[in-house]
N, C-alpha and C positions, 0 to 999 in steps of 0.2 A: 390518555395514552392507550393504544391498543393493548388489550389484556394479554393477547398471545405474545406480543413483543415484550411486555413487561416480564412475562414468565420465562423468557428465553435466557438461559444461562450458558448455553453452549457456544463456543467460539472455535472457529478453525483459523489458524494463522497461516499465512502464505509468505514465504521468504523471498528475497530479491535475488538479483544476479550475483554470481560467484559465491553464493552461500548454500548452506545445507540446513536441514531441519534443526540440528543442534544449535545453530546460530541464534534461534529465537528462544532458547531456553530462559534467558533472563526475563524477557517479556512475558513468556508463559507463566513463569513463577510468580511474577507480580499480579497477573490477572487471576491466577488460581487463588492467590492470597486475598483477592477482592471478591471471591465467591463464585467465580466462573469455572465451568468445565472446559478445559482447553485441549485441543488437539492440533497437530501441525501437519500441513500438507507439503510434501516435498516433491521436487521435480528437477530434472537436469536442465539448468538454465542456459548452458552454452551449447551442448551437443543436441539437446532436445528443442529448447526454445518455447515460446508462448503457445504455439498451436496445439501440440500434444498436451501441454500443461492445462490449457483451457478445457480441452475435451475431457481430460482425466478429472479435473475439478468438477465439471458438470456431472459426470457419471457418479462421482462420489457423493454429491449432494442431492441428486435427484431422487425423490421418493423417500428421503430421510426426514428426520425431525427438524423443527425450526432451528435456525442457527444464525449466528453473526459471523462475518468475515473481517479479519484484520490483516492487511497486507503491507509489508514494508517495501518501499521503492517499487521495483518491477512487480512484486507480489500484489500491490494494490491495483496495478494496471490489469493483471491477469484476473483478479477478482471482478473488476468492472466488465471486462470483455466476456467473462463467463456468464454474467447476468445479462449482458446485452444479447448474447446468443441464446440464452435459455431464461427468459424473464419469469418463467413459472417456478424457478427454484425456490425452496422454502427459506430464503435468506431474509432476515428482518432488517438488519442494518449493516453498513460497511464502514470501516475506518481505514483510511490510507495513511501511512506514515511516510512522509517525504517522497511520495510518488510523483515523478515528473509527468503528470497527466497531460500537460500541454506540449510534451516533447522535451528532450534533454539536449541542451547545447553541448554538454560534456560528451554525450554519446555521439552527437553529430561530428564533433571534433575528432574523436577516436575513429569514426567511420571514414573520415576523409583521408586518413593516412594508411597506406597499404600495409605498413608494418604494425599498426595498432588495431586496425579493423577486426582482425580475428579474435581479439579478446572479448568482443561482444557476442561472438557466435551467432546463433540464430535469433537471439533476442534483440539484435541491433535495430531491425526495422521498426519494431514497436516502440523501443526507447527513443529513437530519433523522431518518429512521427507523432507520438502521443496518441491520446484517445479523442474520439469525437465528444462534443459537449454531452453531458449526462442528461438524459430525458427519461430514465427508467423510474419505476415506482418505488424502488428501494432507496431510502435516504442514505446519502454518502457524506461522511465527514472527513476532513483533512486535518491531520496534525503535522505541521511543518516545523522545521528547525531553523534557527537563525545564528548558529555558531559556525562561522566560516572556516572549518577545518576539514580538509578532505582532498582527495586527488583531483577533484574537479577543478580546483583553482590552478593546478599545475598544467592542465591540458586544455583549458578553455577559459575565455573571459566571461565571467558571470556578472551581468549587470544587476545592480541593486543588491539587496540582502540575499543571502544564501545560507545553506547548511554546509558549504564547502564542496558540495557535489551537485546539488540541485538548487536552482534559484527559486526564491519564493514566488515569483511570477509564474514559474513553470508548474506550480502546484495549484494555481487558481483556475481550475476548469469550470466553465459555465455549467450551472445546474447542480453544483454541490449544495447540500443542505446547510453546511456549516464549515467554517475554516478557523483554525487557531494556530498560534505560534508559540513554541516552547524553546527554552534555551538549551539547544542540543545540536550537535553536528549530525550529518546524515547517518553515519554509523552509530552515533550515540543515541539516536532515537530508540533503538532496540533496548538500550540499557537505561533509559531515562525514566525516573519515577514520575516526572511531570507528564511525559507522553503517555505512560500507562494509565495514569489517573484520568487524563482527559479522554483517552479512548474508552475507558470504563464508563465515564459519565455520558458520553455520546451513545454508547450501546444501551445504556439504561433509559436515558431520557431524550435522546435525539438532539442534544445540544451540549456545548462545552461550558466549562466554568466561565462565569462572567457574561454569558449570552442569554438573552430572554427567549 
């Protein structure tokens, strides 16, 4: 393992749509208990959207010390797009929690209805389209949930297993270094001890439990 990666204990958390910095408090607490130094990056996900958030995250990280990124849902997509735009950032590893990197059917269903499209705000385009396959040098791991409880089931047909909002197939972006599934809903990933444990393992070792 790269010595600089092994020594990195700093994490920046990035929240998802409709959330604020405080939403990630349970996850931050678990990761701090595991010995990491944790900070949270906040942004206006509806009125601002991904573009200013990506720019602000790049500005925040550029020239700073080595750091890991952990993003829940839309936050993971913003983390990847920041690295795609600025591959020189001092980011060692990234963990996405339930991020619909391949595009969200739930978001597309919301976007097709005139009376529901506004709830996505300026984040709708990225959530609907997803991210391009990952070809960056930074290893990216995905922690997905398979407990189908969430608003996604009410607004869209999710084929196969899901976390209630994001289908497992929507989390399997080509180019990811590792992928694992924990018993949690989309919202529950932030509160899940299993998700936090797997995230910490990947940030330390570049793999999840049970993977060589």
